DOTIBA-995986 format. One record per residue (C-alpha): x, y, z; residue in three letters. Coordinates in steps of 0.5 Angstrom, whole numbers. Each point is the difference from the previous one (the first is absolute). Last residue first. Layout:
<rs>
<c1=X; c2=Y; c3=Z; residu=ALA> .
...
</rs>
This chain:
<rs>
<c1=8; c2=21; c3=-44; residu=UNK> .
<c1=-1; c2=-7; c3=3; residu=UNK> .
<c1=-4; c2=3; c3=6; residu=UNK> .
<c1=-6; c2=3; c3=-4; residu=UNK> .
<c1=-2; c2=-7; c3=-1; residu=UNK> .
<c1=-7; c2=1; c3=2; residu=UNK> .
<c1=0; c2=-6; c3=5; residu=UNK> .
<c1=7; c2=2; c3=2; residu=UNK> .
<c1=-1; c2=7; c3=2; residu=UNK> .
<c1=-7; c2=-1; c3=3; residu=UNK> .
<c1=4; c2=-5; c3=5; residu=UNK> .
<c1=5; c2=5; c3=1; residu=UNK> .
<c1=-5; c2=5; c3=2; residu=UNK> .
<c1=-3; c2=-5; c3=5; residu=UNK> .
<c1=6; c2=-2; c3=3; residu=UNK> .
<c1=2; c2=7; c3=1; residu=UNK> .
<c1=6; c2=3; c3=-5; residu=UNK> .
<c1=7; c2=2; c3=0; residu=UNK> .
<c1=4; c2=6; c3=-2; residu=UNK> .
<c1=4; c2=0; c3=7; residu=UNK> .
<c1=-4; c2=6; c3=2; residu=UNK> .
<c1=-7; c2=-3; c3=-1; residu=UNK> .
<c1=2; c2=-6; c3=4; residu=UNK> .
<c1=3; c2=4; c3=6; residu=UNK> .
<c1=-7; c2=1; c3=4; residu=UNK> .
<c1=1; c2=-6; c3=4; residu=UNK> .
<c1=7; c2=-2; c3=1; residu=UNK> .
<c1=2; c2=-5; c3=-6; residu=UNK> .
<c1=-1; c2=-8; c3=-1; residu=UNK> .
<c1=2; c2=-2; c3=-7; residu=UNK> .
<c1=-5; c2=-2; c3=-5; residu=UNK> .
<c1=0; c2=-4; c3=-7; residu=UNK> .
<c1=-5; c2=1; c3=-5; residu=UNK> .
<c1=2; c2=6; c3=-3; residu=UNK> .
<c1=7; c2=-3; c3=-2; residu=UNK> .
<c1=5; c2=5; c3=2; residu=UNK> .
<c1=6; c2=-4; c3=-2; residu=UNK> .
<c1=-2; c2=-7; c3=-2; residu=UNK> .
<c1=2; c2=-7; c3=2; residu=UNK> .
<c1=-4; c2=0; c3=7; residu=UNK> .
<c1=1; c2=-5; c3=4; residu=UNK> .
<c1=3; c2=3; c3=6; residu=UNK> .
<c1=-6; c2=-1; c3=5; residu=UNK> .
<c1=-5; c2=-5; c3=-1; residu=UNK> .
<c1=-6; c2=-2; c3=-3; residu=UNK> .
<c1=1; c2=-1; c3=-8; residu=UNK> .
<c1=-3; c2=1; c3=-6; residu=UNK> .
<c1=-7; c2=2; c3=3; residu=UNK> .
<c1=0; c2=6; c3=-4; residu=UNK> .
<c1=-1; c2=5; c3=5; residu=UNK> .
<c1=7; c2=-2; c3=3; residu=UNK> .
<c1=2; c2=-4; c3=6; residu=UNK> .
<c1=5; c2=3; c3=5; residu=UNK> .
<c1=5; c2=6; c3=2; residu=UNK> .
<c1=3; c2=1; c3=-7; residu=UNK> .
<c1=7; c2=1; c3=0; residu=UNK> .
<c1=2; c2=-6; c3=-6; residu=UNK> .
<c1=-1; c2=5; c3=-5; residu=UNK> .
<c1=-1; c2=7; c3=2; residu=UNK> .
<c1=-5; c2=2; c3=4; residu=UNK> .
<c1=-4; c2=7; c3=-1; residu=UNK> .
<c1=-7; c2=-3; c3=-4; residu=UNK> .
<c1=-4; c2=-1; c3=6; residu=UNK> .
<c1=0; c2=3; c3=7; residu=UNK> .
<c1=-3; c2=-4; c3=5; residu=UNK> .
<c1=-1; c2=4; c3=7; residu=UNK> .
<c1=4; c2=2; c3=6; residu=UNK> .
<c1=-2; c2=4; c3=7; residu=UNK> .
<c1=-2; c2=-6; c3=4; residu=UNK> .
<c1=-2; c2=-6; c3=-6; residu=UNK> .
<c1=7; c2=-2; c3=-1; residu=UNK> .
<c1=-1; c2=-7; c3=4; residu=UNK> .
<c1=-6; c2=-1; c3=-4; residu=UNK> .
<c1=-7; c2=-1; c3=4; residu=UNK> .
<c1=-3; c2=-6; c3=3; residu=UNK> .
<c1=-7; c2=1; c3=3; residu=UNK> .
<c1=-4; c2=-4; c3=-5; residu=UNK> .
<c1=6; c2=-5; c3=-1; residu=UNK> .
<c1=0; c2=-1; c3=7; residu=UNK> .
<c1=-7; c2=-1; c3=1; residu=UNK> .
<c1=-1; c2=-5; c3=-5; residu=UNK> .
<c1=6; c2=-4; c3=3; residu=UNK> .
<c1=-3; c2=0; c3=7; residu=UNK> .
<c1=-7; c2=-1; c3=-3; residu=UNK> .
<c1=2; c2=-6; c3=-4; residu=UNK> .
<c1=4; c2=-3; c3=6; residu=UNK> .
<c1=-5; c2=1; c3=5; residu=UNK> .
<c1=-5; c2=-4; c3=-5; residu=UNK> .
<c1=5; c2=-6; c3=0; residu=UNK> .
<c1=1; c2=0; c3=7; residu=UNK> .
<c1=-8; c2=0; c3=1; residu=UNK> .
<c1=-1; c2=-5; c3=-5; residu=UNK> .
<c1=6; c2=-5; c3=3; residu=UNK> .
<c1=-3; c2=1; c3=7; residu=UNK> .
<c1=-7; c2=-1; c3=-2; residu=UNK> .
<c1=2; c2=-7; c3=-4; residu=UNK> .
<c1=4; c2=-2; c3=6; residu=UNK> .
<c1=-6; c2=0; c3=4; residu=UNK> .
</rs>
């Protein structure tokens, strides 16, 4: 009986964790978007595309194409920034280093 209760509790925890991860949305999702290449050194909002850090305020270069800031949806182009896909492509082709 103890094993059944333990197994049920473990399964419930796994399901709850999976559901919370799959439905969790970033707090900026409503009317906001990530805009790459516009943040100054130390002013990025979170991790970068290169995976060299995973936290805000850790960028070391102004306007690094791999760093992002959260902006109002639809304003990234006007700010001179890039979507994640555009930034990744620029990084992969080396065009961001010119």
